[in-house]
N, C-alpha and C positions, 0 to 999 in steps of 0.2 A: 400630592407630588413628593413631598419630603419623605413619606414612608416608602415610596417606590425607590427613591434615590438611596435611602438607608438600607433597603433590602439589596440593591445592587452593590453597594459598598461592602455589606456584610459577606455577600457571596465572593466578591473580588478578594477580600482579605482572607477568606478560607482558601480560595484557589491558589493564593500565593504560597501556601504550605505544601501544595501538591508535589512539586519537584523533589523535595527532601523526603517526603513519605514514600513517593513512587520509587525513588532510588534505593532506599532501604529494602522495599519489598522486592524489587527487581534483583538486587544483589543476593538476597536470600534465595530466590528462585534460580538464578544462574548458578549459585553454588551447588544447589541440588542437582541441576542438569549436568554439571561437570562431574559430580559424584556418580551419576548414572553412566557417564561415558567410561569411567574406570570400571564400574561394575560390569558393564556389558562389553568392554573392549572395542569401543567405536569412537569415531570423531564426532564433532558437534553436528554434522549433517547426517549422521546414521551410518556411515560407511565403516565397516569393521576394520580394525587395525590389522596389519599384516601379522600372521601368527609368528610365535617365536620359533626360530630355526632349531633344527634337531641338534646341531652342534652346541648351541647355547644351553639347551636342556641337558645335554650330556655333561657339559662342563659344570653345570650347577648340580648335577646328580639329581635331577627332578624326574620322577616317573610319570607324572601327569602333564597335561598340556595347560599350563596356567595362562590366565588372561595376561597379555602384554602389559608392561608398566605396573605390575602389581606384585613382583617378587619381594619387595619391601614396601612399606607404606610411606616411605620418605617423600616421594614425589607428590603423591596425593595429599599427604599432610601438610605440604608446603603451600597448598592452595589457599589464597586469601582473596576473597571477593567481598568488597565493602562499598557502602555509599560514600561518595567523596565528602570530605569535611565541609565543602561549601554547599552541599546539598544538591548539586547539579550534576548528576550522573553517577556511574558506577566505575569503580577501578577493580582490576583483576590482576593478580600477580600469582605466578606459580613458578616454582624452582627457587633454589638457594644453593650457595656453595655446597658442593657434595651431592646435591640432587638437582642439577640443572635440567630445565625443561626444553631449552632451545634445541638441542640435538635431536630430540624426539619429534619436535614440531616439523622439522625440515629433513630429517635423516642426517646421518653422520658418517664420517669416514676418519679413520685414525690408525695408529700403530697396531691396534688389536682387531682391525677389520672394518667392516661397514655395518650400518644398521639402517633399516628402512624408516621412512617418515611415518609417524604415528601421531598426527595432529591432536593436540588437546584443546587448542583455542581456534576460533574461526580464522580462516585465511582467505575466503572467497565470498565475502559478503555475510550478512547476518543470517545465521541458521533460523529456519522457521520456528523451532522450539524456543529459541532465545527471544525472537521477535514476539511470539505469543505471550511469553512470560512478562516482557516489558509492557506490552499492551495491556495485559491483565492488571499489572501493578498500577499503571497509570489510571485505568478505568476505575479500579477499586478506590484509589486515593481520591479521585475527583468525586465519585458518588458519596464517599464517606464525608469529605469536607463540605460539599454542597448541602448534604443532609444535616450537618452540624451548624450551618449558617442560621443565625436567628432571623427568621422572617416574620413580619407582622401578620 
């Protein structure tokens, strides 16, 4: 009886590590997924961002049709996805002074005109790709930690 109880305790102790391990893996996966959004010019659900207007291309004197939100690397480089310090979840930040993300998320209007929404972050529930990445991170962490438990 004692060895069975010891085995259960060993597994429980290893499973207590899962949230922190899974959060780190999920953060890495989500960072990659957001990078793919920028590469492919689409939102987290796979919908293409609205193309850049001709007037904007003319103003920038660009002859090609670049992917929206990529004329500089400032916005993309402002992305910070990380496991929370308490090990329970993932935090995601994008944008900073000079490279704000909020106007792109919902669209903008100002003295220089208007711009369409080009969402970078989810806004209508968890995207399938993010959900799959989180599920995979949790599953891998559970399998790894249960496998490390010292069983008699």
